[in-house]
C-alpha positions in Angstrom: -25.8 20.0 14.9 -22.7 20.7 12.9 -22.9 20.4 9.1 -19.5 19.6 8.7 -18.6 16.1 7.4 -17.6 13.7 9.9 -14.0 12.3 9.1 -12.4 9.6 11.3 -8.4 10.0 11.4 -6.1 7.0 12.1 -2.5 7.7 13.1 0.2 5.3 12.6 3.3 7.8 12.9 5.6 8.6 10.0 7.2 11.8 8.9 4.1 13.4 8.9 3.9 13.0 12.7 7.8 13.5 13.6 9.2 16.0 15.7 13.0 15.2 16.4 14.4 14.3 12.9 15.1 11.0 14.2 13.2 7.7 13.5 14.4 5.4 16.4 11.6 5.1 18.6 7.7 6.1 19.4 9.4 9.0 21.4 10.1 10.7 17.7 6.6 10.7 16.8 3.8 12.6 18.1 0.3 10.6 18.7 -2.5 11.7 16.5 -4.4 14.1 19.1 -1.0 15.9 19.4 -0.6 16.1 15.6 -3.9 17.7 15.3 -3.2 20.2 18.0 -0.1 21.4 16.2 -2.0 21.7 12.8 -3.2 25.1 11.7 -7.1 25.9 12.3 -7.7 25.8 8.4 -6.8 21.9 8.7 -8.8 21.0 11.6 -11.7 23.3 10.7 -12.9 21.4 7.6 -14.7 18.4 9.1 -16.0 17.4 12.7 -12.8 15.1 13.4 -12.4 12.1 15.5 -9.4 10.3 16.1 -7.8 6.9 16.8 -4.3 6.2 17.8 -3.1 2.9 16.1 0.7 3.4 16.6 3.2 6.1 16.0 6.4 4.6 14.5 8.3 5.0 11.4 6.8 3.1 8.5 9.5 0.5 8.2 8.7 -0.3 11.8 5.2 -1.6 11.1 3.8 -5.1 11.1 1.0 -7.1 9.8 -0.9 -6.4 13.1 -1.0 -2.8 12.3 -2.8 -3.5 9.0 -5.3 -5.8 10.6 -5.9 -3.2 13.6 -6.4 -0.5 10.8 -8.9 -2.9 8.9 -10.8 -3.8 12.2 -11.1 -0.2 13.4 -12.5 1.1 9.9 -14.8 -1.8 9.7 -16.3 -1.3 13.1 -16.8 2.0 12.5 -18.0 1.9 8.9 -20.8 -0.6 10.1 -21.8 1.3 13.1 -25.1 3.1 13.3 -23.2 6.4 13.0 -20.5 6.0 10.3 -18.2 8.9 9.3 -18.2 10.4 5.9 -14.5 9.4 5.2 -11.4 7.9 6.9 -7.9 9.3 6.7 -4.8 7.3 7.7 -1.6 9.2 8.6 1.4 7.2 7.5 5.2 7.1 7.0 6.0 7.4 3.3 8.2 4.5 2.7 5.4 1.8 2.9 2.3 3.8 2.9 1.6 2.5 -0.8 1.5 -1.0 0.7 -0.8 -0.4 3.5 -3.0 1.5 1.0 -2.9 -1.7 -1.2 -3.7 -3.9 1.5 -6.7 -2.3 2.8 -7.9 -1.5 -0.6 -8.1 -5.6 -1.3 -9.8 -6.2 2.2 -12.1 -3.5 3.4 -15.6 -4.1 2.8 -16.9 -0.6 2.5 -17.4 2.0 0.2 -16.8 5.0 2.4 -13.7 6.8 1.2 -10.3 5.7 2.9 -7.5 8.2 2.3 -3.9 7.4 3.2 -1.4 10.4 3.5 2.1 10.9 4.3 4.9 13.6 4.2 8.5 13.9 3.1 9.5 16.7 5.6 8.9 16.4 9.2 7.1 18.8 11.5 9.0 22.2 11.9 11.4 21.4 8.7 11.7 24.2 6.3 9.0 23.3 3.6 7.1 20.8 5.5 4.2 19.8 3.8 2.3 17.4 6.0 -0.5 19.5 7.2 -1.2 20.7 3.7 -1.4 16.7 2.8 -3.5 16.1 5.7 -5.9 19.0 4.9 -6.2 17.9 1.2 -6.9 14.5 2.2 -9.5 15.3 4.7 -11.1 17.1 1.7 -10.9 14.1 -0.6 -12.3 11.7 2.2 -15.3 13.9 2.6 -15.9 14.2 -0.8 -18.9 12.5 -2.3 -17.0 11.8 -5.7 -14.5 9.8 -3.7 -17.3 7.1 -2.5 -16.6 3.7 -4.2 -13.4 4.5 -5.5 -11.2 2.3 -3.6 -8.5 3.3 -1.1 -6.8 6.4 -2.2 -3.3 8.1 -1.6 -3.1 11.7 -1.5 0.0 13.9 -1.4 1.4 17.0 -3.2 -2.1 17.9 -4.2 -2.4 14.6 -6.3 -4.9 11.8 -5.8 -3.6 8.2 -6.9 -5.4 5.1 -6.6 -3.8 2.4 -3.7 -2.9 -0.1 -6.7 -1.0 2.0 -8.8 0.9 4.8 -6.7 4.5 4.0 -5.9 7.1 6.5 -3.9 10.1 7.2 -6.2 12.1 9.9 -4.5 13.7 10.0 -1.0 12.8 13.3 0.1 10.5 15.5 -2.6 7.1 16.2 -1.8 6.3 15.2 -5.3 7.8 11.7 -4.8 4.6 9.6 -5.4 3.5 8.6 -9.0 1.4 6.1 -10.7 3.6 5.3 -13.5 1.7 3.0 -15.9 -1.9 4.9 -15.5 -1.4 8.2 -13.8 -3.0 10.0 -11.1 -6.8 9.7 -10.8 -7.7 13.3 -9.6 -6.2 16.3 -8.3 -6.9 18.6 -5.1 -6.7 22.3 -5.8 -9.6 24.9 -5.1 -11.8 21.8 -5.2 -11.6 17.9 -5.2 -11.5 16.8 -9.1 -11.4 13.3 -10.5 -10.5 12.4 -13.8 -10.9 8.7 -14.0 -11.5 5.3 -12.0 -9.4 2.8 -11.5 -10.7 -0.5 -13.4 -9.5 -3.1 -11.3 -11.4 -4.3 -8.3 -11.2 -2.7 -4.9 -12.8 -2.9 -1.5 -16.4 -4.5 -1.7 -15.8 -5.6 -5.2 -12.8 -8.1 -4.1 -13.1 -11.7 -3.1 -10.6 -11.2 0.2 -12.5 -10.8 3.5 -10.3 -11.1 6.7 -12.8 -10.4 9.1 -12.4 -14.0 10.8 -8.8 -14.2 10.3 -5.8 -13.0 12.3 -2.4 -12.3 11.2 -1.1 -15.8 11.9 -3.5 -16.8 9.1 -1.9 -14.3 6.8 1.3 -15.7 5.1 3.1 -12.4 4.1 6.4 -13.1 6.0 6.6 -16.2 4.1 6.5 -14.6 0.6 10.0 -13.5 -0.2 11.0 -10.8 -3.0 14.1 -11.6 -4.8 15.7 -9.2 -7.4 17.1 -9.9 -10.8 20.5 -8.4 -11.7 23.3 -9.0 -13.9 24.6 -12.6 -13.7 22.4 -13.7 -10.7 23.1 -17.2 -10.0 19.9 -18.1 -7.9 21.5 -18.0 -4.5 19.0 -15.8 -2.8 16.1 -17.9 -4.6 17.5 -21.0 -3.1 17.9 -19.2 0.2 14.3 -18.6 0.5 13.3 -22.1 -0.6 15.4 -23.2 2.1 13.8 -21.2 4.7 10.4 -22.2 4.0 8.8 -19.6 1.6 5.5 -20.2 0.5 5.7 -17.7 -2.3 8.3 -15.8 -4.2 7.9 -12.5 -6.0 11.0 -12.1 -8.5 11.6 -8.3 -9.4 12.7 -9.4 -12.8 14.3 -7.3 -15.6 12.0 -5.0 -17.3 11.4 -7.7 -20.0 9.9 -9.6 -17.0 12.6 -12.3 -17.1 14.9 -13.6 -14.6 18.7 -13.8 -14.9 20.3 -16.7 -17.0 23.5 -16.2 -17.1 25.3 -18.5 -19.4 27.5 -21.3 -18.3 26.5 -20.3 -14.6 24.0 -21.4 -12.0 21.1 -19.3 -12.9 18.4 -17.4 -11.2 15.9 -18.6 -13.6 16.7 -22.3 -12.9 16.4 -21.7 -9.0 13.0 -20.4 -9.8 11.9 -23.2 -12.0 12.9 -25.5 -9.1 11.1 -23.6 -6.5 7.9 -24.0 -8.5 8.5 -27.8 -8.8 8.4 -27.7 -5.0 4.9 -26.4 -5.5 6.2 -22.6 -4.3 4.3 -20.0 -6.8 6.6 -17.7 -8.4 5.4 -14.1 -9.5 7.3 -12.2 -11.9 7.1 -8.5 -12.1 9.3 -5.8 -13.9 11.9 -4.2 -11.6 11.5 -1.1 -13.5 8.3 1.2 -12.8 6.4 0.8 -15.9 5.2 -1.8 -18.6 4.9 -5.3 -18.5 5.9 -8.3 -20.9 4.1 -11.7 -21.2 5.5 -14.4 -18.7 5.9 -18.0 -19.6 5.1 -20.9 -17.6 5.7 -22.1 -14.8 5.7 -18.4 -13.6 2.8 -16.3 -12.7 2.7 -12.7 -14.4 2.5 -10.1 -11.9 1.5 -7.4 -14.7 2.0 -3.8 -13.7 1.9 -4.4 -9.9 5.1 -3.2 -8.2 6.8 -6.3 -6.5 6.1 -5.1 -3.1 2.4 -5.1 -3.9 2.6 -8.3 -5.9 3.9 -10.1 -2.5 0.6 -8.7 -0.6 -1.7 -9.9 -3.2 0.1 -13.4 -3.3 -0.2 -13.8 0.4 -3.8 -13.0 0.3 -4.3 -15.1 -2.8 -2.4 -17.9 -0.7 -5.3 -17.8 2.1 -7.5 -19.0 -0.6 -5.8 -21.3 -3.1 -2.4 -22.5 -4.4 -3.6 -23.7 -7.7 -1.8 -22.0 -10.7 -4.5 -20.9 -12.8 -6.5 -19.5 -10.0 -3.7 -17.4 -8.9 -3.3 -16.2 -12.2 -6.6 -15.3 -12.3 -6.3 -13.2 -9.2 -3.3 -11.5 -10.5 -5.4 -10.6 -13.6 -8.1 -9.2 -11.5 -6.4 -7.0 -8.9 
């Protein structure tokens, strides 16, 4: 009998699995079994590995169906008679933080789930993908990872799914948690320094087990961006297209654009709320937040792309303003 921890790896593609340098079709990415065949023995020898190929595409091509497939696969395996000690998801870098946060909100298991990615494809000078995968397997198999929510691991750092964001185009140190910092490191051992305080996984109120992507209004929640003298054209376009919610990546003071003597983005957002479309204001910068006045919702320290996910899940439960703000305060 093997004494190695059982780790289940779910592949979705991305640079970590890219072999051509192109990102056009599935042919540019190796499936998860081929990725493990290419990996150095040290990577695959740390655990007793099993694999599921969910898809192999660049992360900009992924859809909510992939999120639901990941959720269903993890929940099925975690509730089996012989569950793994942890899960690792290989992912494209650009939307890895969004997948991690979605799963952090909807998974109902305390088994560690780690998302990882890479900035340099297989064979490229300085490629770090296999190191990130190795570190992720170690984190997923660590007893200290149990119950900490969904984690993101890259560049020998451990981040919580809620806080991590990608801030650079191609450097291995692209990921940061600007407001609260990483929660651990992976050096000679897995080390945690703190635990995220916002509710994760089994402590959240979101359970999608009996839902499908048609119930999940992510595509009806639009993000608009505040910039100099914005007149609200994109807000009105979102409303006219049937938006069920709007997230505004507002100025760092968490206020939209109010150009003097012009139509304004702020006025357009207020008009949206009068049509019962909830509007969340976030900081278009990377850290800090300011109070937000009615009739808007305060996204706090959530990045706009994550506020969109939370709002979509919240709208599956309620459209009440006070309840929506409670949800944003909780997650």
